[in-house]
All heavy atoms as an XYZ file, in Angstrom:
656
protein
N       0.797     -1.184      0.060
C       0.031     -0.083     -0.070
C       0.923      1.222     -0.018
O       1.555      1.596      0.988
C      -0.927     -0.005      1.188
C      -1.658      1.300      1.359
S      -2.801      1.693      2.673
C      -3.311      0.269      3.475
N       0.999      1.866     -1.214
C       1.832      3.059     -1.291
C       0.967      4.302     -1.487
O       0.062      4.278     -2.364
C       2.827      2.859     -2.453
N       1.304      5.309     -0.771
C       0.575      6.606     -0.944
C       1.515      7.535     -1.556
O       2.573      7.711     -1.083
C       0.033      7.069      0.433
C      -1.048      6.078      0.939
C      -0.543      8.519      0.256
C      -1.647      6.509      2.283
N       1.059      8.287     -2.695
C       1.875      9.258     -3.263
C       1.132     10.581     -3.399
O      -0.072     10.610     -3.371
C       2.245      8.739     -4.776
O       1.084      8.528     -5.487
C       3.055      7.434     -4.687
N       1.875     11.611     -3.521
C       1.380     12.924     -3.778
C       1.979     13.535     -5.018
O       3.206     13.500     -5.141
C       1.682     13.811     -2.473
C       1.328     15.313     -2.672
C       1.788     15.994     -1.408
C       1.515     17.460     -1.604
N       2.086     18.214     -0.518
N       1.132     14.193     -5.832
C       1.680     14.790     -7.093
C       1.097     16.102     -7.258
O      -0.196     16.243     -6.962
C       1.263     13.851     -8.190
C       1.577     14.485     -9.632
C       1.001     13.686    -10.755
O       0.185     12.655    -10.534
O       1.207     14.107    -11.909
N       1.876     17.019     -7.540
C       1.270     18.502     -7.876
C       1.418     18.604     -9.437
O       2.453     18.325    -10.001
C       2.109     19.618     -7.253
C       1.996     19.618     -5.786
O       0.794     19.332     -5.256
O       2.921     19.939     -5.032
N       0.302     18.965     -9.983
C       0.213     18.976    -11.493
C      -0.414     20.323    -11.982
O      -1.508     20.573    -11.468
C      -0.621     17.763    -11.923
C      -0.742     17.719    -13.461
C      -1.587     16.443    -13.867
C      -1.742     16.344    -15.416
N      -2.595     15.211    -15.746
N       0.247     21.081    -12.781
C      -0.449     22.306    -13.309
C      -1.511     21.912    -14.289
O      -1.283     21.135    -15.192
C       0.634     23.159    -13.992
C       1.638     23.704    -12.980
C      -0.027     24.318    -14.759
C       2.702     24.579    -13.598
N      -2.742     22.332    -13.953
C      -3.878     21.965    -14.771
C      -4.254     23.116    -15.769
O      -4.853     22.810    -16.786
C      -5.047     21.528    -14.018
C      -4.915     20.266    -13.235
C      -4.850     18.989    -14.095
O      -5.372     19.065    -15.311
O      -4.336     18.011    -13.793
N      -3.971     24.319    -15.401
C      -4.408     25.546    -16.268
C      -3.538     26.632    -16.145
O      -3.143     26.957    -14.992
C      -5.860     25.842    -15.896
C      -6.434     26.890    -16.865
C      -7.733     27.354    -16.357
C      -8.784     26.247    -16.616
N     -10.219     26.768    -16.501
N      -3.181     27.248    -17.191
C      -2.416     28.566    -17.269
C      -3.117     29.493    -18.073
O      -3.447     29.161    -19.281
C      -0.912     28.338    -17.726
C      -0.161     27.273    -16.944
C      -0.233     29.705    -17.693
C       1.162     26.881    -17.562
N      -3.517     30.643    -17.593
C      -4.234     31.649    -18.259
C      -3.488     32.972    -18.261
O      -2.937     33.352    -17.215
C      -5.669     31.795    -17.667
C      -6.534     30.665    -17.726
C      -7.852     30.792    -17.017
O      -7.884     31.178    -15.896
O      -8.808     30.661    -17.720
N      -3.639     33.689    -19.333
C      -3.124     35.057    -19.394
C      -4.312     36.058    -19.471
O      -5.107     35.924    -20.293
C      -2.209     35.236    -20.658
C      -1.020     34.305    -20.560
C      -1.709     36.666    -20.669
C      -0.350     34.026    -21.935
N      -4.291     36.947    -18.480
C      -5.543     37.762    -18.335
C      -5.195     39.251    -18.245
O      -4.280     39.755    -17.565
C      -6.288     37.347    -16.966
C      -7.476     38.181    -16.830
C      -6.535     35.904    -16.935
N      -5.927     40.012    -19.046
C      -5.994     41.486    -18.901
C      -4.890     42.180    -19.640
O      -3.962     41.638    -20.152
N      -4.997     43.507    -19.514
C      -4.039     44.487    -20.055
C      -2.584     44.289    -19.632
O      -1.621     44.410    -20.442
C      -4.506     45.889    -19.724
C      -3.601     46.947    -20.121
C      -4.136     48.318    -19.782
C      -3.231     49.436    -20.154
N      -3.773     50.846    -19.759
N      -2.438     43.868    -18.335
C      -1.108     43.734    -17.743
C      -0.561     42.317    -17.916
O       0.316     41.978    -17.269
C      -0.962     44.323    -16.347
C      -1.527     45.776    -16.335
C      -2.787     46.126    -15.786
C      -0.726     46.819    -16.862
C      -3.236     47.322    -15.780
C      -1.152     48.027    -16.851
C      -2.384     48.342    -16.324
O      -2.819     49.721    -16.255
N      -1.281     41.438    -18.595
C      -0.897     40.062    -18.811
C      -0.618     39.301    -17.532
O       0.415     38.496    -17.409
C       0.312     39.982    -19.679
C       0.223     40.802    -20.945
C      -0.869     40.242    -21.871
C      -0.778     41.030    -23.180
N      -2.104     41.167    -23.798
N      -1.522     39.423    -16.580
C      -1.359     38.571    -15.318
C      -1.468     37.191    -15.701
O      -2.201     36.797    -16.642
C      -2.575     38.922    -14.358
N      -0.685     36.270    -15.039
C      -0.746     34.782    -15.371
C      -1.304     34.098    -14.175
O      -0.897     34.219    -13.033
C       0.673     34.359    -15.667
C       1.242     35.114    -16.781
C       0.663     32.837    -15.924
C       2.828     34.786    -16.998
N      -2.480     33.479    -14.437
C      -3.160     32.677    -13.517
C      -2.770     31.218    -13.625
O      -2.844     30.662    -14.689
C      -4.724     32.874    -13.610
C      -5.198     34.243    -13.399
C      -6.606     34.422    -13.567
O      -7.329     33.501    -13.973
N      -7.166     35.587    -13.418
N      -2.375     30.622    -12.510
C      -1.905     29.259    -12.632
C      -2.781     28.433    -11.555
O      -2.905     28.742    -10.413
C      -0.479     29.085    -12.225
C       0.114     27.678    -12.174
C       0.481     29.996    -12.993
N      -3.406     27.345    -12.141
C      -4.176     26.421    -11.332
C      -3.437     25.184    -11.185
O      -3.082     24.514    -12.210
C      -5.550     26.246    -11.879
N      -3.140     24.785    -10.006
C      -2.333     23.620     -9.754
C      -3.127     22.605     -8.839
O      -3.724     22.968     -7.903
C      -1.100     23.833     -9.017
O      -0.274     24.756     -9.763
C      -0.174     22.613     -8.718
N      -3.273     21.216     -9.333
C      -3.991     20.274     -8.616
C      -2.996     19.497     -7.766
O      -1.863     19.117     -8.259
C      -4.722     19.241     -9.446
C      -6.034     19.980     -9.996
O      -6.269     21.038     -9.772
O      -6.711     19.197    -10.844
N      -3.263     19.231     -6.476
C      -2.587     18.306     -5.620
C      -3.300     17.041     -5.625
O      -4.505     16.962     -5.289
C      -2.375     18.870     -4.227
O      -1.651     20.034     -4.365
C      -1.610     17.863     -3.381
N      -2.759     15.950     -6.070
C      -3.411     14.650     -6.243
C      -2.729     13.665     -5.409
O      -1.590     13.379     -5.276
C      -3.227     14.136     -7.744
C      -3.773     15.173     -8.712
C      -3.966     12.816     -7.950
C      -3.297     15.054    -10.097
N      -3.580     13.047     -4.548
C      -3.181     12.002     -3.541
C      -3.693     10.718     -4.105
O      -4.844     10.524     -4.432
C      -3.668     12.198     -2.203
C      -3.424     13.633     -1.609
C      -3.247     11.138     -1.151
C      -1.910     13.926     -1.447
N      -2.780      9.692     -4.213
C      -3.039      8.381     -4.703
C      -2.697      7.328     -3.685
O      -1.616      7.427     -3.052
C      -2.373      8.062     -6.129
C      -2.781      8.970     -7.213
C      -2.139      8.560     -8.500
C      -2.632      9.445     -9.656
N      -1.976      9.072    -10.903
N      -3.509      6.230     -3.696
C      -3.116      5.085     -2.919
C      -3.151      3.921     -3.846
O      -4.130      3.589     -4.517
C      -4.145      4.871     -1.828
C      -3.765      3.667     -0.901
C      -4.751      3.516      0.171
O      -5.624      4.324      0.478
O      -4.617      2.443      0.850
N      -1.927      3.279     -4.035
C      -1.756      2.164     -5.125
C      -2.321      2.571     -6.390
O      -3.076      1.882     -7.093
C      -2.506      0.983     -4.568
C      -1.869      0.392     -3.270
O      -0.656      0.472     -3.078
O      -2.597     -0.170     -2.503
N      -1.907      3.763     -6.874
C      -2.199      4.230     -8.099
C      -3.697      4.662     -8.383
O      -4.230      4.927     -9.512
C      -1.800      3.342     -9.288
C      -0.308      3.344     -9.319
O       0.379      4.257     -9.187
O       0.220      2.170     -9.836
N      -4.527      4.588     -7.391
C      -5.843      5.000     -7.406
C      -5.968      6.393     -6.727
O      -5.635      6.509     -5.509
C      -6.814      3.950     -6.657
O      -6.596      2.685     -7.313
C      -8.301      4.418     -6.728
N      -6.640      7.318     -7.394
C      -6.703      8.696     -6.836
C      -7.736      8.602     -5.720
O      -8.893      8.098     -5.947
C      -7.108      9.567     -7.944
C      -7.341     11.026     -7.505
C      -7.756     12.017     -8.549
O      -7.123     11.943     -9.693
O      -8.603     12.831     -8.289
N      -7.356      9.184     -4.556
C      -8.246      9.238     -3.358
C      -8.593     10.681     -2.920
O      -9.426     10.881     -2.222
C      -7.754      8.414     -2.212
C      -6.279      9.024     -1.801
C      -7.597      6.932     -2.593
C      -5.815      8.377     -0.502
N      -7.779     11.632     -3.455
C      -8.000     12.992     -3.152
C      -7.428     13.888     -4.250
O      -6.430     13.557     -4.787
C      -7.461     13.304     -1.859
O      -7.474     14.720     -1.473
N      -8.191     15.021     -4.426
C      -7.628     16.129     -5.373
C      -8.161     17.416     -4.808
O      -9.286     17.593     -4.592
C      -8.197     15.758     -6.824
C      -7.639     16.793     -7.857
C      -8.239     16.564     -9.231
N      -7.747     15.362     -9.787
C      -6.985     15.325    -10.728
N      -6.550     16.390    -11.405
N      -6.536     14.108    -11.283
N      -7.227     18.389     -4.837
C      -7.509     19.730     -4.479
C      -6.822     20.630     -5.313
O      -5.776     20.426     -5.867
C      -7.189     19.975     -2.956
O      -5.741     19.860     -2.810
N      -7.539     21.847     -5.636
C      -7.021     22.801     -6.549
C      -6.514     24.127     -5.819
O      -7.229     24.590     -4.888
C      -8.039     23.132     -7.597
C      -7.493     24.246     -8.504
C      -8.164     24.236     -9.878
N      -7.880     23.022    -10.621
C      -8.350     22.792    -11.826
N      -9.114     23.594    -12.448
N      -8.002     21.692    -12.473
N      -5.388     24.477     -6.237
C      -4.745     25.711     -5.687
C      -4.530     26.743     -6.816
O      -4.115     26.282     -7.894
C      -3.477     25.469     -4.947
C      -3.652     24.357     -3.917
N      -4.030     24.528     -2.655
C      -3.379     23.017     -4.049
C      -4.088     23.323     -2.031
N      -3.618     22.422     -2.865
N      -4.809     28.086     -6.536
C      -4.682     29.015     -7.685
C      -3.727     30.086     -7.193
O      -3.672     30.504     -6.017
C      -5.931     29.657     -8.072
C      -6.891     28.647     -8.656
C      -8.209     29.301     -8.952
N      -9.268     28.395     -9.422
C      -9.393     27.997    -10.669
N      -8.758     28.539    -11.577
N     -10.397     27.134    -10.907
N      -2.992     30.695     -8.122
C      -2.163     31.858     -7.735
C      -2.130     32.728     -8.955
O      -2.258     32.207    -10.154
C      -0.773     31.481     -7.347
C       0.034     30.749     -8.366
C       1.388     30.510     -7.777
C       2.266     29.440     -8.580
N       3.527     29.076     -8.024
N      -1.856     33.931     -8.829
C      -1.767     35.001     -9.870
C      -0.374     35.543     -9.799
O       0.096     35.987     -8.724
C      -2.848     36.061     -9.655
C      -2.719     37.114    -10.843
C      -4.240     35.507     -9.765
N       0.274     35.678    -10.960
C       1.588     36.229    -11.079
C       1.473     37.564    -11.885
O       0.822     37.628    -12.942
C       2.482     35.309    -11.816
C       2.656     33.820    -11.108
C       3.442     32.977    -12.123
C       3.371     33.977     -9.848
N       2.125     38.546    -11.434
C       2.148     39.818    -12.117
C       3.542     40.209    -12.665
O       4.559     39.595    -12.197
C       1.664     41.009    -11.214
C       0.255     40.802    -10.628
N      -0.763     41.068    -11.587
C      -0.251     40.242     -9.536
C      -1.933     40.728    -10.913
N      -1.625     40.263     -9.754
N       3.667     41.111    -13.550
C       4.958     41.405    -14.209
C       6.144     41.852    -13.454
O       7.232     41.707    -13.727
C       4.612     42.455    -15.304
C       3.128     42.233    -15.474
C       2.609     41.802    -14.268
N       5.810     42.267    -12.114
C       6.890     42.671    -11.354
C       7.420     41.612    -10.320
O       8.283     41.821     -9.522
C       6.552     43.969    -10.437
C       5.348     43.572     -9.551
O       4.568     42.687     -9.812
N       5.371     44.239     -8.447
N       6.962     40.378    -10.504
C       7.190     39.271     -9.587
C       8.447     38.447    -10.073
O       8.685     38.325    -11.218
C       5.967     38.341     -9.346
C       4.752     39.054     -8.767
S       3.311     38.092     -8.619
C       3.669     37.143     -7.111
N       9.096     37.895     -9.016
C      10.200     36.975     -9.323
C       9.616     35.640     -9.666
O       8.877     35.007     -8.925
C      11.079     36.878     -8.097
C      12.225     35.819     -8.270
O      12.502     35.386     -9.394
O      12.809     35.495     -7.233
N       9.952     35.139    -10.912
C       9.397     33.866    -11.393
C      10.380     32.706    -11.410
O      10.141     31.668    -11.918
C       8.684     34.006    -12.791
C       9.696     34.566    -13.805
C       7.439     34.882    -12.713
C       9.224     34.426    -15.180
N      11.532     32.965    -10.724
C      12.670     32.028    -10.930
C      12.364     30.624    -10.311
O      12.961     29.602    -10.737
C      13.988     32.498    -10.358
O      13.732     32.820     -8.923
N      11.445     30.615     -9.418
C      11.055     29.309     -8.800
C       9.839     28.726     -9.421
O       9.466     27.602     -8.972
C      10.907     29.493     -7.249
O       9.759     30.385     -7.076
N       9.269     29.335    -10.398
C       8.010     28.778    -11.173
C       8.465     27.650    -12.117
O       9.617     27.518    -12.518
C       7.341     29.897    -11.858
C       6.812     30.990    -10.959
C       5.785     30.561     -9.923
O       5.011     29.588    -10.265
O       5.719     31.096     -8.874
N       7.536     26.887    -12.466
C       7.657     25.784    -13.421
C       8.194     26.382    -14.776
O       7.885     27.563    -15.100
C       6.242     25.155    -13.689
C       6.326     24.038    -14.643
O       6.643     22.926    -14.323
O       6.081     24.307    -15.887
N       9.016     25.700    -15.516
C       9.625     26.154    -16.690
C       8.623     26.578    -17.725
O       8.907     27.581    -18.455
C      10.564     25.152    -17.293
O       9.809     23.944    -17.646
N       7.463     25.936    -17.758
C       6.459     26.303    -18.718
C       5.829     27.691    -18.369
O       5.647     28.553    -19.181
C       5.338     25.248    -18.712
C       4.231     25.532    -19.690
C       3.167     24.440    -19.798
O       3.070     23.666    -18.995
O       2.405     24.576    -20.756
N       5.599     27.920    -17.066
C       5.148     29.236    -16.597
C       6.113     30.285    -16.938
O       5.872     31.419    -17.423
C       4.814     29.204    -15.135
C       4.352     30.603    -14.528
C       3.624     28.241    -14.893
N       7.419     30.076    -16.693
C       8.490     30.940    -16.945
C       8.542     31.359    -18.412
O       8.755     32.478    -18.748
C       9.839     30.393    -16.469
C      10.098     30.321    -15.075
C      11.446     29.897    -14.664
O      12.414     29.958    -15.474
N      11.569     29.155    -13.488
N       8.482     30.322    -19.334
C       8.473     30.582    -20.759
C       7.247     31.470    -21.060
O       7.527     32.392    -21.997
C       8.393     29.328    -21.487
N       6.082     31.267    -20.545
C       4.990     32.110    -20.896
C       5.188     33.569    -20.472
O       4.964     34.503    -21.158
C       3.698     31.506    -20.337
C       3.361     30.154    -21.132
C       2.452     32.465    -20.396
C       2.293     29.308    -20.407
N       5.686     33.693    -19.185
C       5.889     34.940    -18.622
C       6.993     35.781    -19.484
O       6.844     36.922    -19.781
C       6.430     34.874    -17.212
N       7.964     35.108    -19.831
C       9.142     35.785    -20.635
C       8.558     36.093    -22.024
O       9.078     37.102    -22.592
C      10.187     34.771    -20.741
C      10.992     34.720    -19.415
O      11.003     35.561    -18.697
N      11.619     33.595    -19.213
N       7.577     35.439    -22.545
C       7.019     35.762    -23.882
C       6.005     36.939    -23.840
O       6.107     37.710    -24.632
C       6.301     34.521    -24.384
N       5.141     36.921    -22.748
C       4.113     37.935    -22.706
C       4.509     39.290    -21.955
O       3.869     40.260    -22.098
C       2.767     37.407    -22.234
C       2.326     36.246    -23.194
C       2.862     36.905    -20.743
N       5.402     39.085    -20.976
C       5.821     40.237    -20.138
C       6.867     41.033    -20.886
O       8.092     41.014    -20.479
C       6.291     39.775    -18.818
C       5.183     39.346    -17.868
C       3.821     39.373    -18.161
C       5.321     38.704    -16.725
N       3.107     38.802    -17.105
C       4.012     38.334    -16.169
C       6.369     38.332    -15.901
C       3.801     37.760    -14.950
C       6.157     37.626    -14.660
C       4.916     37.404    -14.263
N       6.491     41.755    -21.902
C       7.407     42.566    -22.670
C       7.847     43.769    -21.723
O       7.234     44.004    -20.772
C       6.777     43.087    -23.949
O       5.677     43.919    -23.550
C       6.373     41.976    -24.932
N       8.822     44.531    -22.254
C       9.210     45.754    -21.463
C       8.111     46.639    -21.430
O       7.906     47.376    -20.318
C      10.455     46.405    -22.095
C      11.637     45.597    -21.927
O      11.768     44.639    -21.035
O      12.722     45.771    -22.711
N       7.373     46.750    -22.525
C       6.157     47.708    -22.544
C       5.172     47.337    -21.449
O       4.586     48.158    -20.695
C       5.496     47.795    -23.865
N       4.894     46.036    -21.278
C       3.820     45.536    -20.332
C       4.361     45.792    -18.854
O       3.758     46.196    -17.967
C       3.541     44.005    -20.514
C       2.780     43.391    -19.327
C       2.783     43.743    -21.844
N       5.738     45.443    -18.621
C       6.313     45.683    -17.383
C       6.295     47.165    -16.967
O       5.931     47.501    -15.746
C       7.817     45.172    -17.337
C       7.884     43.716    -17.393
C       9.326     43.380    -17.480
C       9.540     41.714    -17.598
N      10.918     41.329    -17.672
N       6.588     47.947    -17.886
C       6.576     49.417    -17.682
C       5.145     49.989    -17.397
O       4.955     50.672    -16.394
C       7.193     50.261    -18.860
C       8.703     50.119    -19.098
O       9.283     49.575    -18.123
O       9.151     50.403    -20.134
N       4.175     49.506    -18.031
C       2.821     49.886    -17.806
C       2.307     49.395    -16.462
O       1.599     50.041    -15.734
C       1.903     49.303    -18.874
N       2.726     48.138    -16.034
C       2.434     47.647    -14.665
C       3.074     48.512    -13.669
O       2.337     48.795    -12.621
C       2.752     46.156    -14.606
C       2.508     45.569    -13.256
C       3.452     45.241    -12.269
C       1.277     45.362    -12.703
N       2.843     44.663    -11.201
C       1.414     44.824    -11.374
C      -0.121     45.397    -13.200
C       0.329     44.374    -10.578
C      -1.145     45.005    -12.429
C      -0.938     44.496    -11.091
N       4.296     48.880    -13.769
C       5.020     49.645    -12.823
C       4.369     50.976    -12.677
O       4.154     51.561    -11.591
C       6.512     49.804    -13.254
O       7.162     48.516    -13.385
C       7.216     50.642    -12.271
N       3.957     51.593    -13.861
C       3.193     52.981    -13.774
C       1.937     52.758    -13.034
O       1.505     53.532    -12.291
C       3.088     53.450    -15.179
C       4.361     53.917    -15.785
C       4.165     54.227    -17.321
O       2.927     54.607    -17.670
O       5.043     54.346    -17.976
N       1.195     51.735    -13.223
C      -0.039     51.502    -12.617
C       0.122     51.345    -11.143
O      -0.591     52.074    -10.326
C      -0.851     50.264    -13.163
C      -1.994     49.809    -12.357
C      -2.577     48.448    -12.798
C      -3.772     48.045    -12.064
N      -3.927     48.236    -10.642
N       1.080     50.626    -10.681
C       1.309     50.517     -9.224
C       1.772     51.785     -8.622
O       1.253     52.228     -7.531
C       2.418     49.415     -9.009
C       2.172     48.001     -9.372
C       3.339     47.146     -9.063
C       0.912     47.481     -8.554
N       2.582     52.623     -9.335
C       2.947     53.949     -8.720
C       1.898     54.825     -8.713
O       1.723     55.586     -7.772
C       4.096     54.521     -9.783
N       0.826     54.790     -9.623
C      -0.253     55.712     -9.600
C      -1.156     55.328     -8.449
O      -1.990     56.252     -8.038
C      -1.018     55.747    -10.937
O      -1.685     54.437    -11.130
N      -1.296     54.088     -8.044
C      -2.139     53.636     -6.922
C      -1.615     54.004     -5.605
O      -2.374     54.126     -4.684
C      -2.310     52.152     -7.046
C      -3.131     51.635     -8.077
C      -3.312     50.096     -8.200
O      -2.489     49.469     -7.410
O      -3.982     49.720     -9.026
N      -0.279     54.294     -5.436
C       0.226     54.656     -4.154
C       0.202     56.223     -3.896
O       0.534     56.587     -2.828
C       1.723     54.193     -4.017
O       2.509     54.884     -5.115
C       1.789     52.745     -4.155
N      -0.281     56.982     -4.884
C      -0.356     58.348     -4.765
C      -1.445     58.806     -3.939
O      -2.513     58.261     -3.779
C      -0.291     59.164     -6.061
C       0.946     58.914     -6.888
C       0.731     59.643     -8.249
C       2.191     59.528     -6.202
């Protein structure tokens, strides 16, 4: 009787003007290769965030969509909100 845990990215979405990346990850618990539990966790990544610890697929998407123009626009938006 072996119990295993697996984290699996199920969905990656790019949303909005500032290209926020939404990542949905399922945690799957199996007993003898039979799934006994699954839970979903979500997170949102913004252009000013450190993505070095993210999955390589998420990093590739971020590097493709977070252009300098998008990063600058996001920085300006954040600055305008603190005034």
